[in-house]
N, CA, C and O of each residue as an XYZ file, in Angstrom:
268
protein
N       1.091     -1.155     -0.059
C      -0.002     -0.149     -0.148
C       0.853      1.038      0.139
O       1.753      1.142      0.972
N       0.340      2.023     -0.818
C       1.700      3.328     -1.098
C       1.051      4.200      0.107
O      -0.031      3.926      0.625
N       1.830      5.227      0.451
C       1.639      6.373      1.121
C       0.184      7.189      0.932
O      -0.680      7.552      1.729
N       0.379      7.316     -0.827
C      -0.799      8.165     -1.059
C      -2.219      7.401     -0.787
O      -3.259      7.988     -0.489
N      -2.084      6.031     -0.937
C      -3.603      5.310     -0.921
C      -4.173      5.643      0.568
O      -5.341      5.844      0.901
N      -2.909      5.639      1.416
C      -3.275      5.701      2.916
C      -4.135      7.156      3.162
O      -5.230      7.213      3.721
N      -3.454      8.198      2.666
C      -3.873      9.738      2.241
C      -5.056      9.654      1.864
O      -5.868     10.262      2.561
N      -5.506      9.006      0.837
C      -6.996      8.708      0.214
C      -7.762      8.143      1.361
O      -8.723      8.801      1.760
N      -7.447      6.915      2.000
C      -8.292      6.372      3.088
C      -8.580      7.464      3.931
O      -9.709      7.935      4.063
N      -7.433      7.923      4.577
C      -8.079      8.872      5.376
C      -8.856      9.968      5.534
O      -9.570     10.372      6.452
N      -8.477     10.513      4.077
C      -9.410     11.747      3.549
C     -10.777     11.268      3.275
O     -11.609     12.174      3.255
N     -11.189     10.177      3.076
C     -12.054      9.754      2.687
C     -13.172      9.423      4.163
O     -14.380      9.597      4.322
N     -12.367      9.021      4.826
C     -12.970      8.604      6.194
C     -13.670     10.074      6.814
O     -14.849      9.721      6.859
N     -13.660     10.868      7.093
C     -14.122     12.205      7.661
C     -15.193     12.304      7.040
O     -16.122     11.787      7.660
N     -15.515     12.816      5.928
C     -16.704     13.279      5.124
C     -17.680     11.895      4.968
O     -18.901     11.994      5.084
N     -17.090     10.741      4.722
C     -17.951      9.595      4.891
C     -18.573      8.871      6.158
O     -19.713      8.504      6.443
N     -17.297      8.818      6.820
C     -17.653      8.323      8.318
C     -17.540      9.011      9.429
O     -18.468      8.883     10.228
N     -16.616      9.748      9.727
C     -16.814     10.698     10.970
C     -17.444     11.944     10.927
O     -17.559     12.474     12.032
N     -17.902     12.588      9.937
C     -18.706     13.691      9.995
C     -20.082     13.352     10.332
O     -20.693     13.788     11.307
N     -20.672     12.278      9.167
C     -21.974     11.926      9.733
C     -22.192     11.453     11.328
O     -23.173     11.840     11.964
N     -21.147     10.554     11.916
C     -21.484     10.144     13.209
C     -21.447     11.353     14.127
O     -22.274     11.495     15.028
N     -20.454     12.238     13.877
C     -20.517     13.280     14.535
C     -21.743     14.480     14.873
O     -22.156     15.053     15.881
N     -22.038     14.488     13.461
C     -23.397     15.237     13.518
C     -24.703     14.606     13.946
O     -25.645     15.327     14.273
N     -24.813     13.060     13.958
C     -25.378     12.328     14.775
C     -25.677     12.405     16.057
O     -26.743     12.630     16.630
N     -24.500     12.171     16.481
C     -24.462     12.524     17.758
C     -24.745     14.002     18.283
O     -25.262     14.105     19.396
N     -24.530     14.820     17.768
C     -25.043     16.023     17.963
C     -26.384     16.381     18.097
O     -26.982     16.928     19.024
N     -26.860     15.855     16.686
C     -28.314     16.145     16.856
C     -29.220     15.158     17.667
O     -30.244     15.595     18.192
N     -29.018     14.394     17.734
C     -29.299     13.239     18.729
C     -29.723     13.959     20.334
O     -30.731     13.624     20.957
N     -28.852     14.863     20.755
C     -29.363     15.874     21.780
C     -28.816     15.315     23.055
O     -28.840     16.088     24.013
N     -28.278     13.996     23.270
C     -28.052     13.806     24.222
C     -26.318     13.631     24.678
O     -25.549     12.764     24.264
N     -26.025     14.707     25.620
C     -24.516     14.891     25.828
C     -23.712     13.863     26.057
O     -22.648     13.802     25.441
N     -24.029     12.979     26.879
C     -23.223     11.911     27.223
C     -22.723     11.153     25.888
O     -21.535     10.906     25.681
N     -23.745     10.822     25.030
C     -23.562     10.023     23.892
C     -22.325     10.801     22.987
O     -21.260     10.273     22.666
N     -22.804     12.352     22.629
C     -21.742     13.290     22.085
C     -20.287     13.084     22.453
O     -19.309     12.673     21.830
N     -20.442     13.407     23.378
C     -18.954     13.277     24.430
C     -18.538     11.929     24.292
O     -17.398     11.793     23.847
N     -19.042     11.105     24.505
C     -18.360      9.572     24.567
C     -18.050      9.282     22.860
O     -17.213      8.457     22.491
N     -18.806     10.040     21.996
C     -18.251      9.773     20.403
C     -17.135     10.556     20.013
O     -16.293     10.167     19.204
N     -17.120     11.903     20.707
C     -16.320     13.131     19.766
C     -15.142     13.264     20.796
O     -14.134     13.867     20.428
N     -15.197     12.800     21.919
C     -14.133     12.681     22.872
C     -13.375     11.086     23.284
O     -12.497     10.993     24.141
N     -13.678     10.419     22.837
C     -13.264      9.066     22.808
C     -13.282      8.419     21.508
O     -12.298      8.458     20.768
N     -14.547      7.725     21.146
C     -14.386      6.959     20.092
C     -13.727      7.131     18.799
O     -13.051      6.349     18.129
N     -14.158      8.584     18.572
C     -13.412      9.335     17.376
C     -12.011      9.233     17.314
O     -11.448      9.395     16.231
N     -11.437      9.008     18.236
C     -10.023      9.198     18.600
C      -9.119      7.622     18.446
O      -7.908      7.425     18.551
N      -9.996      6.863     18.221
C      -9.557      5.599     17.909
C      -9.396      5.054     16.309
O      -8.633      4.163     15.937
N     -10.207      5.738     15.581
C      -9.560      5.593     14.398
C      -8.370      6.668     13.975
O      -7.736      6.363     12.965
N      -8.125      7.503     14.435
C      -7.026      8.661     14.548
C      -5.872      7.719     14.702
O      -5.139      7.314     13.799
N      -5.822      7.450     15.890
C      -4.859      6.347     16.448
C      -4.066      5.419     15.509
O      -2.883      5.381     15.171
N      -5.308      4.580     15.173
C      -4.895      3.410     14.386
C      -4.432      3.753     13.112
O      -3.726      2.938     12.518
N      -4.788      5.113     12.455
C      -3.983      5.328     11.126
C      -2.573      5.935     11.401
O      -1.620      5.737     10.648
N      -2.510      6.714     12.573
C      -1.172      7.023     12.719
C      -0.050      5.627     13.121
O       1.077      5.448     12.659
N      -0.683      4.895     13.971
C       0.262      3.371     13.851
C       0.622      2.741     12.667
O       1.726      2.220     12.505
N      -0.712      2.775     11.401
C      -0.555      2.129     10.246
C       0.481      2.967      9.772
O       1.512      2.444      9.349
N       0.330      4.360      9.786
C       1.247      5.146      8.685
C       2.505      5.169      9.173
O       3.401      5.448      8.378
N       2.860      4.873     10.626
C       4.430      5.123     11.200
C       5.119      3.826     10.619
O       6.251      3.877     10.137
N       4.368      2.640     10.688
C       4.623      1.037     10.452
C       5.092      1.341      8.990
O       6.282      1.252      8.687
N       4.213      1.670      8.173
C       4.483      1.407      6.947
C       5.732      2.412      6.193
O       6.359      2.036      5.202
N       5.941      3.728      6.868
C       7.038      4.336      6.667
C       8.277      3.754      6.814
O       9.163      3.628      5.969
N       8.244      3.254      8.500
C       9.358      2.336      8.807
C       9.865      1.211      8.095
O      11.094      1.132      8.078
N       9.351      0.496      7.620
C       9.317     -0.372      6.606
C       9.525      0.144      5.298
O      10.139     -0.611      4.544
N       9.209      1.114      4.895
C       9.307      1.619      3.754
C      10.948      1.979      3.601
O      11.650      1.369      2.795
N      11.513      3.126      4.539
C      12.467      3.835      5.110
C      13.572      2.194      5.209
O      14.672      2.237      4.658
N      13.199      1.084      5.821
C      14.052      0.203      5.789
C      14.714     -0.197      4.818
O      15.942     -0.138      4.757
N      13.695     -0.819      3.627
C      13.879     -1.282      2.810
C      14.459     -0.390      1.536
O      14.909     -0.921      0.520
N      14.379      1.070      1.746
C      15.262      1.796      0.870
C      16.730      2.142      1.389
O      17.745      2.516      0.801
N      16.468      1.897      2.587
C      18.089      2.136      3.767
C      19.094      1.055      2.997
O      20.255      1.336      2.698
N      18.572     -0.007      2.770
C      19.671     -1.517      2.344
C      20.002     -1.210      0.794
O      20.954     -1.884      0.400
N      19.512     -0.458     -0.063
C      19.905     -0.403     -1.471
C      21.002      0.792     -1.666
O      21.476      1.020     -2.779
């Protein structure tokens, strides 16, 4: 997977996934649900993407350093 593909996946996540879920929790009216999603759950994909990207870059740099 190329870095550009990771970026495209990440850019698609916000308008297609995170945005509607964040809006739905706001429109629902329950502050506890809003807080749970926007202060906790929404950070899980952010952290996962960061780990995947860092792992990918590390493998890529290691591979290119040997050449």
